matplotlib code that plots the C-alpha trace (Angstrom):
import matplotlib.pyplot as plt

x = [-26.1, -26.0, -23.0, -22.7, -21.5, -19.3, -19.3, -15.4, -16.2, -17.5, -14.7, -12.1, -13.7, -13.6, -11.0, -8.1, -10.3, -11.0, -9.0, -8.8, -8.7, -7.1, -8.3, -6.1, -3.3, 0.0, 1.3, -1.5, -1.1, 2.7, 2.7, 0.4, -2.5, -4.4, -2.0, -2.6, -4.6, -3.7, -3.2, -5.6, -5.4, -8.3, -6.1, -2.3, -1.1, -0.9, -4.4, -5.7, -4.1, -5.8, -9.2, -8.6, -7.7, -10.9, -13.0, -11.4, -11.5, -14.3, -17.2, -17.6, -19.5, -16.3, -14.2, -16.3, -16.3, -12.3, -12.5, -14.7, -12.3, -9.3, -11.5, -13.0, -10.1, -8.9, -12.1, -11.1, -7.6, -9.0, -11.6, -9.0, -6.5, -9.0, -9.9, -6.3, -6.1, -9.6, -8.3, -5.2, -7.0, -9.9, -12.9, -14.8, -15.6, -13.8, -13.5, -13.2, -11.9, -10.9, -10.1, -13.4, -15.6, -16.6, -16.4, -13.3, -14.6, -18.0, -16.7, -14.7, -17.1, -19.8, -17.8, -16.7, -20.5, -21.5, -19.0, -20.3, -17.8, -19.2, -18.4, -18.4, -17.3, -16.0, -18.1, -15.9, -13.0, -9.4, -10.2, -12.8, -9.8, -7.4, -10.0, -10.5, -6.6, -5.9, -8.8, -7.2, -4.2, -6.3, -7.6, -4.7, -5.5, -1.8, 1.4, 4.6, 8.0, 11.3, 14.0, 18.2, 21.0, 21.8, 23.1, 20.6, 19.0, 15.7, 14.1, 15.4, 13.8, 10.5, 10.2, 11.0, 8.0, 6.0, 6.9, 6.1, 2.4, 2.9, 1.2, 4.1, 4.2, 7.5, 7.5, 11.2, 10.2, 7.0, 9.2, 12.1, 14.6, 16.6, 16.4, 20.0, 22.3, 23.2, 19.6, 18.9, 22.0, 20.8, 17.2, 14.5, 13.4, 11.1, 7.6, 6.0, 4.6, 1.2, 2.1, 3.8, 0.5, -1.9, 0.5, 0.6, -3.2, -4.0, -1.5, -3.0, -6.6, -5.6, -4.0, -6.0, -9.3, -8.1, -7.5, -4.4, -1.0, 0.9, 4.7, 7.0, 10.4, 11.5, 11.8, 12.3, 9.0, 11.3, 12.4, 14.6, 12.3, 9.1, 7.2, 5.2, 1.8, 1.1, -1.5, 0.3, 3.6, 1.9, 0.6, 4.3, 5.5, 3.6, 3.8, 6.3, 9.8, 11.5, 15.2, 17.5, 20.6, 23.2, 27.0, 28.8, 31.3, 28.1, 26.3, 29.6, 30.0, 26.4, 26.8, 30.1, 28.4, 25.4, 26.7, 30.6, 29.8, 27.9, 29.9, 32.5, 31.8, 28.3, 29.2, 31.6, 29.1, 26.7, 29.2, 29.8, 26.3, 26.1, 29.2, 27.3, 26.4, 29.3, 31.9, 34.5, 37.6, 35.2, 34.0, 37.6, 38.8, 35.6, 36.1, 39.9, 39.3, 36.8, 39.3, 41.8, 39.1, 39.3, 35.7, 35.3, 37.2, 34.9, 31.7, 33.3, 33.5, 30.3, 28.2, 29.5, 28.1, 24.5, 24.7, 24.9, 22.3, 19.8, 20.6, 19.5, 16.1, 15.6, 16.1, 13.5, 11.1, 12.6, 11.0, 8.1, 7.6, 8.4, 8.0, 11.4, 11.9, 15.6, 16.0, 19.5, 20.5, 23.9, 24.0, 22.2, 20.1, 16.8, 15.2, 16.7, 16.0, 12.4, 11.9, 13.1, 11.3, 7.9, 8.3, 9.4, 6.5, 3.7, 5.1, 4.5]
y = [7.0, 3.3, 0.7, -0.4, -3.6, -4.5, -7.4, -8.5, -7.4, -4.3, -3.7, -4.6, -1.9, 0.8, 0.4, 2.5, 5.4, 5.1, 4.8, 1.1, 0.3, -3.1, -3.6, -6.9, -7.4, -6.0, -9.3, -10.4, -7.1, -7.4, -11.0, -9.8, -7.6, -5.7, -3.5, 0.3, -0.5, 1.0, -1.1, 0.2, -2.7, -3.2, -5.5, -5.9, -9.4, -10.2, -8.9, -10.8, -14.1, -13.6, -13.0, -16.1, -18.1, -17.2, -18.0, -21.5, -22.3, -20.4, -19.1, -16.4, -14.5, -14.4, -13.5, -10.6, -9.2, -9.4, -7.9, -5.1, -4.5, -3.8, -1.8, 0.6, 2.9, 2.9, 4.1, 8.2, 7.2, 5.0, 8.0, 10.5, 8.5, 8.0, 11.5, 12.7, 10.2, 11.4, 15.2, 14.5, 12.6, 15.3, 12.4, 11.3, 7.7, 4.5, 1.0, -1.4, -5.2, -7.6, -11.3, -12.7, -9.6, -10.5, -8.8, -6.8, -5.1, -4.7, -3.0, -0.5, -0.1, 0.6, 3.2, 5.5, 5.4, 6.7, 9.3, 10.5, 8.7, 7.2, 3.4, 0.6, -2.7, -5.6, -8.8, -12.1, -9.7, -10.3, -14.1, -13.0, -11.0, -13.8, -16.1, -13.4, -13.3, -16.7, -16.8, -14.1, -16.0, -18.3, -15.1, -14.5, -14.8, -14.5, -14.0, -13.3, -14.0, -12.1, -14.7, -14.1, -14.9, -13.5, -9.6, -9.1, -6.7, -8.2, -6.4, -2.9, -4.1, -5.0, -1.4, 0.3, -1.7, -0.4, 3.2, 2.4, 1.6, -2.3, -4.2, -5.8, -7.3, -7.1, -10.4, -9.7, -5.9, -7.5, -10.2, -7.6, -10.1, -10.0, -13.9, -14.9, -15.7, -12.0, -10.8, -9.8, -7.5, -3.8, -4.7, -4.3, -7.4, -9.6, -9.7, -13.0, -15.4, -14.5, -10.5, -11.4, -13.1, -10.2, -7.5, -10.1, -10.7, -6.9, -6.6, -9.7, -8.0, -4.7, -6.1, -8.9, -7.1, -5.4, -8.9, -7.4, -9.2, -9.3, -9.4, -10.7, -11.9, -15.3, -16.8, -20.0, -20.5, -19.7, -15.9, -15.7, -16.9, -16.6, -19.2, -17.7, -19.3, -22.5, -21.4, -18.1, -20.0, -22.8, -19.9, -18.7, -22.1, -22.6, -19.3, -18.1, -17.0, -14.1, -14.9, -11.9, -13.1, -10.6, -11.2, -12.6, -9.7, -7.0, -8.8, -9.3, -5.3, -5.1, -7.3, -5.4, -2.3, -3.4, -5.6, -4.2, -1.6, -3.7, -4.5, -7.0, -9.2, -9.5, -10.7, -13.2, -14.8, -14.7, -16.8, -19.2, -19.8, -21.5, -23.6, -26.7, -26.1, -23.8, -26.4, -26.2, -25.0, -22.4, -21.1, -20.6, -19.0, -16.9, -15.9, -15.2, -13.0, -10.8, -10.3, -9.1, -6.8, -8.4, -7.9, -8.4, -11.8, -12.7, -12.0, -13.8, -16.9, -16.8, -15.6, -18.7, -20.8, -18.9, -19.4, -23.1, -23.0, -20.9, -23.3, -26.3, -24.4, -22.9, -26.1, -27.9, -25.3, -25.3, -28.9, -27.4, -26.2, -22.2, -21.8, -20.0, -17.1, -16.0, -12.3, -10.9, -7.9, -6.0, -4.7, -4.4, -1.3, -1.4, 1.2, -0.2, -3.7, -2.9, -1.9, -4.8, -7.1, -5.3, -5.8, -9.4, -10.4, -8.7, -11.2, -14.2]
z = [22.2, 21.2, 20.3, 16.7, 15.9, 12.6, 10.7, 9.9, 6.2, 7.2, 9.6, 7.0, 4.4, 7.2, 9.7, 7.8, 8.1, 12.0, 15.5, 15.9, 20.1, 20.8, 24.5, 24.8, 27.2, 26.2, 25.3, 23.7, 21.1, 21.2, 19.9, 16.9, 16.1, 13.5, 11.7, 12.7, 15.8, 19.1, 22.4, 25.1, 27.5, 29.9, 31.9, 32.2, 31.7, 35.3, 35.9, 32.9, 34.3, 37.6, 36.0, 33.7, 36.5, 38.5, 35.6, 35.1, 38.8, 40.2, 38.2, 35.4, 38.1, 40.2, 37.1, 36.4, 39.9, 39.9, 36.6, 37.8, 40.5, 38.0, 35.5, 38.0, 39.0, 35.2, 33.8, 34.0, 32.4, 29.6, 28.8, 29.0, 26.9, 24.2, 24.4, 23.7, 20.6, 19.3, 19.8, 17.7, 15.0, 14.7, 15.0, 18.0, 16.6, 17.4, 16.7, 20.0, 20.0, 22.2, 21.5, 20.4, 21.1, 24.8, 28.0, 27.6, 24.4, 25.9, 29.2, 27.2, 24.5, 27.3, 29.2, 26.1, 24.7, 27.9, 27.7, 24.5, 21.8, 18.8, 19.2, 17.0, 18.3, 16.0, 16.3, 17.1, 17.8, 17.1, 16.3, 13.5, 11.9, 12.1, 10.4, 7.6, 7.2, 6.6, 3.9, 1.8, 0.6, -1.8, -3.3, -5.4, -9.1, -11.0, -9.6, -11.4, -9.9, -10.2, -10.0, -10.3, -8.5, -5.3, -6.2, -8.9, -7.2, -7.1, -4.3, -6.1, -9.0, -7.2, -6.0, -9.2, -10.7, -7.8, -8.9, -12.5, -11.7, -11.1, -8.5, -6.0, -2.6, -0.9, 1.1, 2.6, 3.6, 5.5, 7.1, 8.0, 6.5, 3.2, 2.7, 3.2, 6.1, 6.1, 5.7, 9.1, 9.5, 9.8, 9.8, 12.3, 14.4, 12.4, 13.5, 14.7, 12.3, 13.0, 12.8, 9.2, 8.4, 9.4, 7.4, 4.1, 4.4, 4.0, 1.2, -0.6, 0.0, -1.1, -4.3, -5.1, -4.9, -8.0, -9.9, -11.3, -11.7, -8.4, -8.8, -5.9, -5.4, -5.5, -2.2, -0.3, 1.8, 4.9, 5.0, 8.3, 11.1, 9.1, 6.7, 3.7, 4.1, 2.3, -0.1, -1.1, -1.7, -3.7, -5.9, -6.1, -6.8, -9.8, -11.4, -14.0, -12.8, -14.8, -14.1, -14.1, -16.1, -14.9, -15.1, -12.0, -11.7, -12.0, -9.3, -7.2, -7.2, -6.3, -3.3, -2.0, -2.3, -0.5, 2.2, 2.5, 4.9, 7.7, 10.8, 10.0, 13.1, 12.2, 8.6, 10.2, 12.5, 9.4, 7.5, 10.5, 10.6, 7.1, 7.8, 7.2, 3.9, 2.8, 4.1, 6.7, 4.5, 2.5, 5.8, 6.9, 3.8, 3.9, 7.6, 6.9, 4.2, 6.1, 9.1, 6.3, 5.2, 1.6, 1.4, -2.4, -2.3, 0.7, -1.2, -4.4, -2.5, -0.7, -4.1, -5.8, -3.0, -3.2, -7.0, -6.6, -4.1, -6.0, -9.0, -7.7, -6.5, -10.2, -11.8, -10.3, -11.8, -15.0, -15.4, -16.0, -19.6, -20.2, -16.2, -16.1, -18.6, -18.7, -19.2, -20.1, -18.5, -18.6, -14.9, -11.9, -12.7, -11.4, -13.9, -17.0, -15.9, -15.1, -18.8, -20.0, -17.8, -18.4, -22.3, -21.8, -19.6, -21.9, -24.6, -22.4]

ax = plt.figure().add_subplot(projection="3d")
ax.plot(x, y, z, "-o")
ax.set_aspect("equal")
plt.show()
């Protein structure tokens, strides 16, 4: 058998149908990786550090010899691990990559090839994938933005549009954060910035390739600890915003239903975190209301704060002629509002 090498473009078109093995160390993989790839580390983090030090301080040959000392005892385990993976997938072909398509992927690919697997190696490794990711954010042709005050059910509306066949990207879903001070409560840990970019790049690639309009939710550039990449965010900033104009009381009821069941302590902590912007007295009042289990009045106070904050943001966009399209909606009903939104967007 012989190894086969894939350009990054060939890899992108194929990889979802194959088992992808990332042979970098666990810490490299955990920081960020190609979505869907499995970690099959050639070296532990400690072993990688030793090999890297030898490479820098001694020579390439010294580093290779140390690497072989680590690699030799692991050969059988690596083969059997991949064998089990392939048995489960029903295929005996795998794609292997390391950081830049060097010695680590070469060693593992050689071993698997000798054993009888059909092995592909990504030219340039993960580094070439990262370069490809950063190029994707300029490819989006047209974005339409769903705006609206807090409690308008924008995320639910986005998902409803997807069910109805529209092309959407859920930025908050990719970032594992709902965007406000309360946005991380009940959510999984956020990915690293790099991992978020990897996820977003693949979403953009899958959806921009159709040249379809992509719907997103209006966001500030920062979602929790994550930043939306500049090229993508700039496209959002100049796109039409479809602002859902929903009565305050309807939004308040939605927010109470959405967040009211969350742990009181976490709601209080989140309120305290925005004290500088909310103001000392308002923060004190909101915390007191939460402690008294008066959830509705607490959120009424907080909702007014967020309305004021978002009004400033949307007013900047309103200076561009016709960029903000206001849509009257009776309530937070994603199915009904999706129908209204689609009709209005067709006329613009």
